[in-house]
N, C-alpha and C positions, 0 to 999 in steps of 0.2 A: 708671590710664588704661584699665582694663578689668577691674576687680574685680567679679565677679558677686555678691559678698557685700555690696555697698553697700546701704544702706537706700534706701527710695523717696525720702526727702528728699535724701540725698546724690546720688542719680542725677539728681534734678531740678536741683540746684545745678550739678552737672557739665554737664548737658545745656545749661542756659542760658548757662553760661560758654563752653562749646565752640562752641555755635551763634553766639554773639556774636563769638568769635574768627574763625570761618570767614567770617562776614559782613564783618568788617573786612578780611580777606584778599581777599574778593570785590571790595570797594570799591577796594582798592589795585590789583587786577588791572585793573579798569575804568579807573582813572586812568592806569595804565601804557599800556593799549591806546589811550587817547585822547591820549597824548603828554604828560601833565602830570606823570608820574613818570619819572625817568631810568632807562635800561636797567639800570645797575649797582645802583640802589636796588631795582628790582623783582627782580633776580636774588637779592639777599640775602633779600628777603621770600619769594621762591619756595622757597629752600632751607629757610627756617624753616617754611613751610607743609608742605613734604615731610617734615620731621622730625616735626611734631606729628601729621600725618595717618597716620603709621605706627602709632599706638597704636590698639588695638581700640575704646576709648571714643570717640575722635574719629571713627573710621570709622563707628561706629554712628550718631553724631549727623549726620555728613555724609549717610549714606544716608537718614536721616529727613527731611532738608530738600532733598535733591538736586533734586527736581522744581521747587522754587521759586527755584533759583539761576540766574544768568546761564548760558545753555547752553554758551558757550565756556569759562567758568570751571569748570563741572561737567566738561567734557571734559578740561580740564587736570588736575583732581584724579583723574579716572578713569585718565588716563595715568600719573600718579604712583603710583596704587594698583597698577597692573600691574607697575611697575618696583621698587617698594620693599617689602621684606619687612615683616611685622608686627613691631613692636617689643615687647620684653619690658618689663614695668613697671620703673620706676626705683626704686632703693633710695636715695631722696633723702638720708636722714640719713647713710648711708655715703659717698655722693658728696660731701656737704658737708664731712664730717669729713676726708676725703682732701684736699679743696681747702684747708682750713684748715692741715692738716699740711704741705702743699706750700708754702703761703705762709709758714709759720713757718720753712721751710728755704730761703728765698730763691728759691722757684720750682723747686727741685729735687724731682723725683719720688722719693718714699721708698717702698720696698717694706716692707710689714708682715711681720714674722717671726712665723709661727704654727707 
C-alpha cells in the first residue's frame, strides 16, 4: 500500500485499482446523500473507506484525483485524513496463515510460540 520499490507497471496497476475504488466510494457517498442508500449501509462503507485511505498508496492516489472529486466527498476524505494515522503495510501472508490457524482451532486465537 505504499512500497516505493514498486515498478512503474505495478504503480500503474495499483493507481488504476485505487482510483476506481475511490470513485466507487464517491458514488456510494452521492447515493447516500441523495437518500437512495440507508444510513447504516453508508456508515459501513464509510468505515471501509477510512480503513483503506489510511495507507500511503491510497492517499497518494486520492491526492492525484482530489480536484476532480465531488467537493463534499473530498472534504469527507480530508476530514478522515486528519483523524486517521497512516497505516503500516499489511503482512497479508502472515495474516492469512493466522486466520487459517484460528479457523482450524474453532475460532480460538492461538499464540505462536517462538
